[in-house]
DSSP file (Angstrom, degrees, kcal/mol; ACC not computed):
  #  RESIDUE AA STRUCTURE BP1 BP2  ACC     N-H-->O    O-->H-N    N-H-->O    O-->H-N    TCO  KAPPA ALPHA  PHI   PSI    X-CA   Y-CA   Z-CA
    1    1 A M              0   0    0      0, 0.0     2,-0.0     0, 0.0     0, 0.0   0.000 360.0 360.0 360.0 130.6   28.8   24.0    9.4
    2    2 A G     >  -     0   0    0      1,-0.1     4,-2.5     4,-0.0     5,-0.2  -0.221 360.0 -98.2 -77.0 172.4   27.4   26.6    7.0
    3    3 A K  H  > S+     0   0    0      1,-0.2     4,-2.7     2,-0.2     5,-0.2   0.883 123.6  53.3 -61.2 -38.6   26.9   26.0    3.3
    4    4 A T  H  > S+     0   0    0      1,-0.2     4,-2.1     2,-0.2    -1,-0.2   0.938 111.3  45.6 -62.5 -45.5   30.2   27.8    2.5
    5    5 A G  H  > S+     0   0    0      1,-0.2     4,-2.1     2,-0.2    -1,-0.2   0.893 113.0  50.7 -63.3 -39.6   32.1   25.6    4.9
    6    6 A A  H  X S+     0   0    0     -4,-2.5     4,-2.5     2,-0.2    -2,-0.2   0.901 109.0  51.0 -65.8 -40.3   30.4   22.5    3.6
    7    7 A L  H  X S+     0   0    0     -4,-2.7     4,-2.6     2,-0.2    -1,-0.2   0.890 108.2  52.0 -65.4 -37.7   31.3   23.4    0.0
    8    8 A V  H  X S+     0   0    0     -4,-2.1     4,-2.4     1,-0.2    -1,-0.2   0.915 110.6  49.1 -61.9 -41.3   34.9   23.9    1.0
    9    9 A S  H  X S+     0   0    0     -4,-2.1     4,-2.9     2,-0.2    -2,-0.2   0.902 109.1  52.3 -63.5 -41.0   34.8   20.5    2.5
   10   10 A V  H  X S+     0   0    0     -4,-2.5     4,-2.7     1,-0.2     5,-0.2   0.931 110.4  47.9 -61.0 -45.7   33.3   19.0   -0.6
   11   11 A V  H  X S+     0   0    0     -4,-2.6     4,-2.2     1,-0.2    -1,-0.2   0.923 113.1  48.5 -60.8 -44.2   36.0   20.6   -2.7
   12   12 A S  H  X S+     0   0    0     -4,-2.4     4,-1.8     2,-0.2    -2,-0.2   0.925 112.6  46.9 -63.4 -45.3   38.6   19.2   -0.4
   13   13 A V  H  X S+     0   0    0     -4,-2.9     4,-3.8     1,-0.2     5,-0.3   0.909 111.3  51.3 -65.5 -41.9   37.2   15.7   -0.3
   14   14 A C  H  X S+     0   0    0     -4,-2.7     4,-1.8     1,-0.2     7,-0.5   0.897 108.3  53.4 -60.7 -38.5   36.8   15.6   -4.1
   15   15 A A  H  <>S+     0   0    0     -4,-2.2     5,-2.0    -5,-0.2    -1,-0.2   0.884 117.3  36.8 -64.3 -36.6   40.5   16.7   -4.3
   16   16 A I  H ><5S+     0   0    0     -4,-1.8     3,-0.7     3,-0.2    -2,-0.2   0.920 121.4  43.4 -79.9 -45.6   41.5   13.8   -2.1
   17   17 A G  H 3<5S+     0   0    0     -4,-3.8    -2,-0.2     1,-0.2    -3,-0.2   0.619 115.2  45.4 -81.1 -13.4   39.1   11.2   -3.3
   18   18 A A  T ><5S-     0   0    0     -4,-1.8     3,-0.7    -5,-0.3    -1,-0.2  -0.222 127.1 -76.2-128.1  45.7   39.3   11.7   -7.0
   19   19 A G  T < 5S-     0   0    0     -3,-0.7    -3,-0.2     1,-0.2    -2,-0.1   0.840  83.0 -66.1  72.0  33.3   42.9   12.0   -7.8
   20   20 A A  T 3 <S+     0   0    0     -5,-2.0     2,-0.7    -6,-0.3    -1,-0.2   0.701  87.8 150.8  63.1  22.0   43.5   15.6   -6.5
   21   21 A E    <   -     0   0    0     -3,-0.7     2,-0.5    -7,-0.5    -1,-0.2  -0.781  31.3-158.0 -87.0 119.9   41.2   17.1   -9.2
   22   22 A V        -     0   0    0     -2,-0.7   -11,-0.1    -3,-0.1   -10,-0.1  -0.859  14.0-131.9 -98.7 126.0   39.6   20.3   -7.9
   23   23 A L        -     0   0    0     -2,-0.5    -8,-0.1   -12,-0.1    -9,-0.0  -0.583  24.7-114.1 -77.4 134.9   36.5   21.3   -9.7
   24   24 A P    >>  -     0   0    0      0, 0.0     4,-2.3     0, 0.0     3,-0.6  -0.293  28.0-110.3 -62.7 154.1   36.3   24.9  -10.7
   25   25 A Q  H 3> S+     0   0    0      1,-0.3     4,-2.7     2,-0.2     5,-0.2   0.866 118.4  56.7 -55.8 -38.7   33.6   27.0   -9.0
   26   26 A S  H 3> S+     0   0    0      1,-0.2     4,-2.0     2,-0.2    -1,-0.3   0.878 108.5  46.8 -63.1 -36.1   31.6   27.3  -12.2
   27   27 A Q  H <> S+     0   0    0     -3,-0.6     4,-2.5     2,-0.2    -1,-0.2   0.884 110.9  51.5 -72.3 -38.1   31.5   23.5  -12.5
   28   28 A Q  H  X S+     0   0    0     -4,-2.3     4,-2.6     2,-0.2    -2,-0.2   0.917 110.3  49.6 -62.3 -41.8   30.5   23.2   -8.8
   29   29 A D  H  X S+     0   0    0     -4,-2.7     4,-2.1     1,-0.2    -2,-0.2   0.908 110.5  50.4 -62.6 -41.6   27.7   25.7   -9.4
   30   30 A R  H  X S+     0   0    0     -4,-2.0     4,-2.3     1,-0.2    -2,-0.2   0.910 112.0  47.3 -63.0 -42.3   26.5   23.7  -12.5
   31   31 A L  H  X S+     0   0    0     -4,-2.5     4,-2.4     2,-0.2    -2,-0.2   0.891 109.9  51.8 -68.0 -39.4   26.5   20.5  -10.5
   32   32 A A  H  X S+     0   0    0     -4,-2.6     4,-2.0     1,-0.2    -1,-0.2   0.900 111.4  48.4 -63.1 -38.9   24.6   22.1   -7.6
   33   33 A H  H  X S+     0   0    0     -4,-2.1     4,-2.9     2,-0.2     5,-0.3   0.899 108.7  53.8 -66.0 -40.5   22.0   23.3  -10.1
   34   34 A L  H  X>S+     0   0    0     -4,-2.3     4,-2.0     1,-0.2     5,-1.6   0.906 107.3  51.5 -59.3 -42.4   21.9   19.8  -11.6
   35   35 A V  I  <>S+     0   0    0     -4,-2.4     5,-1.4     3,-0.2    -1,-0.2   0.940 113.3  44.6 -60.1 -46.8   21.1   18.4   -8.2
   36   36 A E  I  <5S+     0   0    0     -4,-2.0    -2,-0.2     3,-0.2    -1,-0.2   0.931 126.9  27.4 -64.3 -45.5   18.3   20.9   -7.7
   37   37 A Q  I  X5S+     0   0    0     -4,-2.9     4,-0.9     3,-0.2    -3,-0.2   0.958 130.7  29.4 -86.1 -54.5   16.7   20.5  -11.1
   38   38 A D  I  X5S+     0   0    0     -4,-2.0     4,-0.5    -5,-0.3     3,-0.3   0.944 128.6  37.4 -78.4 -48.9   17.5   17.0  -12.4
   39   39 A C  I >><S+     0   0    0     -5,-1.6     4,-3.0     1,-0.2     3,-1.2   0.911 115.8  57.3 -65.9 -40.1   17.7   15.0   -9.1
   40   40 A G  H 3><S+     0   0    0     -5,-1.4     4,-1.3    -6,-0.4    -1,-0.2   0.748  90.8  71.1 -63.5 -24.1   14.9   17.1   -7.8
   41   41 A S  H 3< S+     0   0    0     -4,-0.9    -1,-0.3    -3,-0.3    10,-0.2   0.821 118.5  18.3 -64.5 -28.4   12.6   16.1  -10.7
   42   42 A C  H << S+     0   0    0     -3,-1.2    10,-2.8    -4,-0.5     9,-1.0   0.742 131.6  44.2-106.4 -36.1   12.4   12.6   -9.2
   43   43 A H  H  < S-     0   0    0     -4,-3.0     6,-3.2     1,-0.2    12,-0.3   0.362 119.9 -94.0 -94.5   6.1   13.5   13.1   -5.6
   44   44 A G    ><  -     0   0    0     -4,-1.3     3,-2.4    -5,-0.2    -1,-0.2   0.232  34.2 -90.7  91.6 143.7   11.5   16.3   -5.0
   45   45 A L  T 3  S+     0   0    0      1,-0.3    -5,-0.1     2,-0.1    -1,-0.1   0.759 133.3  41.8 -62.2 -24.4   12.6   19.9   -5.4
   46   46 A K  T 3  S-     0   0    0      3,-0.2    -1,-0.3    -6,-0.2    -2,-0.1   0.277 115.2-119.0-100.6   9.4   13.7   19.9   -1.8
   47   47 A L  S <  S+     0   0    0     -3,-2.4     8,-2.7   -11,-0.1     9,-0.5   0.680  80.3 124.2  63.8  20.5   15.1   16.4   -2.2
   48   48 A T  S    S-     0   0    0      1,-0.3     6,-0.4     6,-0.2    -4,-0.2   0.309  80.3 -75.1 -94.5   9.3   12.7   15.2    0.5
   49   49 A G        +     0   0    0     -6,-3.2    -1,-0.3     4,-0.4     4,-0.2  -0.152  60.2 151.4 114.8 152.3   11.2   12.5   -1.8
   50   50 A G  S    S-     0   0    0      2,-2.9    -7,-0.2    -8,-0.1    -8,-0.1  -0.559  85.6 -11.1-171.6-120.6    8.9   12.2   -4.7
   51   51 A L  S    S+     0   0    0     -9,-1.0    -8,-0.2   -10,-0.2     2,-0.2   0.921 140.0  43.4 -61.1 -43.5    9.1    9.4   -7.3
   52   52 A G  S    S-     0   0    0    -10,-2.8    -2,-2.9     1,-0.2     3,-0.1  -0.493 104.7 -88.0 -95.7 170.2   12.4    8.6   -5.8
   53   53 A T        -     0   0    0     -4,-0.2    -4,-0.4    -2,-0.2    -1,-0.2  -0.203  55.8 -78.7 -71.3 166.6   13.4    8.4   -2.1
   54   54 A A        -     0   0    0     -6,-0.4    -6,-0.2     1,-0.1    -1,-0.2  -0.412  38.3-170.6 -63.5 140.4   14.5   11.4   -0.1
   55   55 A I        +     0   0    0     -8,-2.7    -7,-0.2   -12,-0.3    -1,-0.1  -0.084  36.5 132.1-127.1  34.6   18.1   12.3   -0.7
   56   56 A T  S  > S-     0   0    0     -9,-0.5     4,-2.0    49,-0.1    49,-0.3  -0.376  74.1-104.6 -74.4 164.1   18.7   14.8    2.1
   57   57 A A  T  4 S+     0   0    0      1,-0.2     4,-0.2     2,-0.2    48,-0.1   0.891 124.2  51.0 -57.5 -39.3   21.8   14.5    4.2
   58   58 A K  T >4 S+     0   0    0      1,-0.2     3,-1.2     2,-0.2    -1,-0.2   0.923 110.4  47.5 -64.7 -44.1   19.5   13.2    7.0
   59   59 A A  T 34 S+     0   0    0      1,-0.2    -1,-0.2     3,-0.0    -2,-0.2   0.792 113.4  49.5 -68.0 -26.6   17.9   10.6    4.7
   60   60 A L  T >< S+     0   0    0     -4,-2.0     3,-2.7    40,-0.2    -1,-0.2   0.346  78.1 139.3 -94.6   6.2   21.3    9.5    3.5
   61   61 A D  T <  S+     0   0    0     -3,-1.2     3,-0.1     1,-0.3    -3,-0.1  -0.263  70.9  25.1 -52.8 130.4   22.8    9.1    7.0
   62   62 A G  T 3  S+     0   0    0      1,-0.4    -1,-0.3     0, 0.0     2,-0.1   0.194  95.4 118.2  97.3 -15.7   25.0    6.0    7.0
   63   63 A Q    <   -     0   0    0     -3,-2.7    -1,-0.4     1,-0.0     2,-0.3  -0.472  58.8-131.2 -79.2 156.1   25.6    6.1    3.3
   64   64 A T     >  -     0   0    0     -2,-0.1     4,-2.5     1,-0.1     5,-0.2  -0.748  14.8-122.7-105.3 156.7   29.2    6.4    2.0
   65   65 A V  H  > S+     0   0    0     -2,-0.3     4,-2.6     1,-0.2     5,-0.2   0.910 115.1  51.4 -60.1 -41.7   30.5    8.8   -0.7
   66   66 A E  H  > S+     0   0    0      2,-0.2     4,-2.1     1,-0.2    -1,-0.2   0.911 110.3  47.8 -64.6 -42.3   31.8    5.8   -2.6
   67   67 A G  H  > S+     0   0    0      2,-0.2     4,-2.0     1,-0.2    -1,-0.2   0.918 114.2  45.8 -64.7 -44.1   28.4    4.0   -2.5
   68   68 A L  H  X S+     0   0    0     -4,-2.5     4,-2.9     2,-0.2     5,-0.2   0.887 110.0  55.0 -67.0 -38.0   26.5    7.1   -3.5
   69   69 A T  H  X S+     0   0    0     -4,-2.6     4,-2.6    -5,-0.2    -1,-0.2   0.921 108.3  49.4 -60.0 -43.0   29.0    7.8   -6.3
   70   70 A S  H  X S+     0   0    0     -4,-2.1     4,-2.9     2,-0.2     5,-0.3   0.909 111.3  48.5 -62.5 -43.0   28.4    4.3   -7.6
   71   71 A I  H  X S+     0   0    0     -4,-2.0     4,-2.4     2,-0.2    -2,-0.2   0.919 112.1  49.4 -63.8 -43.6   24.6    4.7   -7.5
   72   72 A I  H  < S+     0   0    0     -4,-2.9    12,-2.0     1,-0.2    -2,-0.2   0.930 117.8  39.9 -61.5 -44.7   24.8    8.1   -9.3
   73   73 A L  H  < S+     0   0    0     -4,-2.6    12,-2.1    10,-0.2    -2,-0.2   0.893 130.9  24.0 -73.7 -39.3   27.1    6.7  -12.0
   74   74 A D  H  < S-     0   0    0     -4,-2.9    -3,-0.2     9,-0.2    -2,-0.2   0.467  93.8-144.6-110.8  -3.1   25.4    3.3  -12.5
   75   75 A G     <  -     0   0    0     -4,-2.4    -1,-0.2     7,-0.4    -2,-0.1  -0.129  33.6 -72.9  69.2-171.4   21.8    3.8  -11.3
   76   76 A I    >   -     0   0    0      5,-1.8     3,-1.8     3,-0.1     5,-0.4  -0.935  48.4-128.8-125.7 105.7   19.8    1.1   -9.6
   77   77 A P  T 3  S+     0   0    0      0, 0.0     3,-0.1     0, 0.0    -2,-0.0  -0.204  92.4  24.8 -54.5 140.1   18.7   -1.6  -11.9
   78   78 A G  T 3  S+     0   0    0      1,-0.3     2,-0.2     3,-0.0     0, 0.0   0.461 112.4  81.7  84.8   1.2   15.0   -2.4  -11.7
   79   79 A T  S <  S-     0   0    0     -3,-1.8    -1,-0.3     2,-0.3    -3,-0.1  -0.714  93.8-101.8-125.5 179.2   14.2    1.1  -10.4
   80   80 A A  S    S+     0   0    0     -2,-0.2   -28,-0.1   -29,-0.1   -29,-0.0   0.511  85.8 112.1 -80.2  -3.8   13.6    4.5  -12.0
   81   81 A M        -     0   0    0     -5,-0.4    -5,-1.8   -39,-0.0    -2,-0.3  -0.601  58.6-155.8 -74.9 109.3   17.1    5.6  -11.0
   82   82 A P        -     0   0    0      0, 0.0    -7,-0.4     0, 0.0     2,-0.4  -0.403  20.9-101.1 -83.8 160.9   19.0    5.9  -14.2
   83   83 A P        -     0   0    0      0, 0.0    -9,-0.2     0, 0.0   -10,-0.2  -0.665  26.3-167.9 -77.5 134.1   22.8    5.7  -14.7
   84   84 A W    >>  +     0   0    0    -12,-2.0     4,-2.2    -2,-0.4     3,-1.9   0.355  59.0 106.5-100.9   3.6   24.4    9.1  -15.1
   85   85 A R  T 34 S+     0   0    0    -12,-2.1    -1,-0.2     1,-0.3   -11,-0.1   0.846  75.1  56.6 -54.9 -37.3   27.7    7.7  -16.2
   86   86 A P  T 34 S+     0   0    0      0, 0.0    -1,-0.3     0, 0.0    -2,-0.1   0.753 119.5  31.8 -66.2 -18.5   27.1    8.8  -19.8
   87   87 A L  T <4 S+     0   0    0     -3,-1.9     2,-0.4     1,-0.1    -2,-0.2   0.635 117.2  50.0-111.9 -18.9   26.7   12.4  -18.6
   88   88 A L     <  -     0   0    0     -4,-2.2     2,-0.1   -15,-0.1    -1,-0.1  -0.932  69.5-131.0-127.3 145.7   28.9   12.8  -15.5
   89   89 A S     >  -     0   0    0     -2,-0.4     4,-2.6     1,-0.1     5,-0.2  -0.429  35.3-107.0 -81.2 167.1   32.6   12.0  -14.8
   90   90 A E  H  > S+     0   0    0      1,-0.2     4,-2.5     2,-0.2     5,-0.2   0.884 122.5  53.9 -62.4 -36.8   33.5   10.0  -11.7
   91   91 A T  H  > S+     0   0    0      2,-0.2     4,-2.2     1,-0.2    -1,-0.2   0.913 109.6  46.9 -63.3 -42.6   34.9   13.3  -10.2
   92   92 A E  H  > S+     0   0    0      2,-0.2     4,-2.4     1,-0.2    -2,-0.2   0.918 112.9  48.4 -66.0 -43.4   31.5   15.0  -10.8
   93   93 A A  H  X S+     0   0    0     -4,-2.6     4,-2.5     1,-0.2    -2,-0.2   0.897 111.2  51.3 -63.1 -39.6   29.5   12.1   -9.4
   94   94 A H  H  X S+     0   0    0     -4,-2.5     4,-2.4     2,-0.2    -1,-0.2   0.912 109.3  50.4 -62.6 -43.1   31.8   12.0   -6.3
   95   95 A W  H  X S+     0   0    0     -4,-2.2     4,-2.7     1,-0.2    -2,-0.2   0.922 111.0  48.8 -61.5 -44.4   31.3   15.8   -5.8
   96   96 A I  H  X S+     0   0    0     -4,-2.4     4,-3.0     2,-0.2     5,-0.2   0.917 110.0  51.5 -62.7 -43.6   27.5   15.3   -6.0
   97   97 A A  H  X S+     0   0    0     -4,-2.5     4,-1.9     1,-0.2    -1,-0.2   0.937 113.5  44.1 -59.3 -46.6   27.6   12.5   -3.5
   98   98 A Q  H  X S+     0   0    0     -4,-2.4     4,-1.6     1,-0.2     5,-0.3   0.901 112.5  53.1 -64.8 -40.2   29.7   14.5   -1.1
   99   99 A Y  H  X>S+     0   0    0     -4,-2.7     4,-3.4     1,-0.2     5,-1.0   0.926 108.7  49.4 -59.7 -46.7   27.4   17.5   -1.7
  100  100 A L  H  X5S+     0   0    0     -4,-3.0     4,-0.6     1,-0.2    -1,-0.2   0.892 111.8  49.0 -61.8 -39.2   24.3   15.5   -0.9
  101  101 A L  H  <5S+     0   0    0     -4,-1.9    -1,-0.2    -5,-0.2    -2,-0.2   0.779 124.2  28.8 -72.1 -25.3   25.8   14.2    2.3
  102  102 A E  H  <5S+     0   0    0     -4,-1.6    -2,-0.2    -3,-0.2    -3,-0.2   0.803 138.0   8.6-107.4 -34.7   26.9   17.6    3.5
  103  103 A V  H  <5S+     0   0    0     -4,-3.4     2,-1.4    -5,-0.3    -3,-0.2   0.412  88.4 107.5-129.6   1.8   24.6   20.2    2.2
  104  104 A G     <<       0   0    0     -5,-1.0   -49,-0.1    -4,-0.6    -4,-0.1  -0.100 360.0 360.0 -80.2  42.4   21.7   18.4    0.5
  105  105 A E              0   0    0     -2,-1.4    -1,-0.2   -49,-0.3   -49,-0.1   0.421 360.0 360.0-100.5 360.0   19.1   19.3    3.2
């Protein structure tokens, strides 16, 4: 599946998993940029690891969207992974989790 197909899938899953709210393309673009810049600052610019672990689709194999959404929103206590709940909605965190699982390679 190409990136376009994966993004369509992400939109569809977000629509189903987060109360049928579809994120506008501009918001999806902003979130994809956030993943590259903000997540990449700890997880590496290619998301293959750095201060934080790798968060490529391959590295996240076996993880669930719900589990990753929870980690994104609430962080991991005792680690450098901060909670993003003050900055992201549940729908946005869900979109990022799905994005990481499908196109974050």
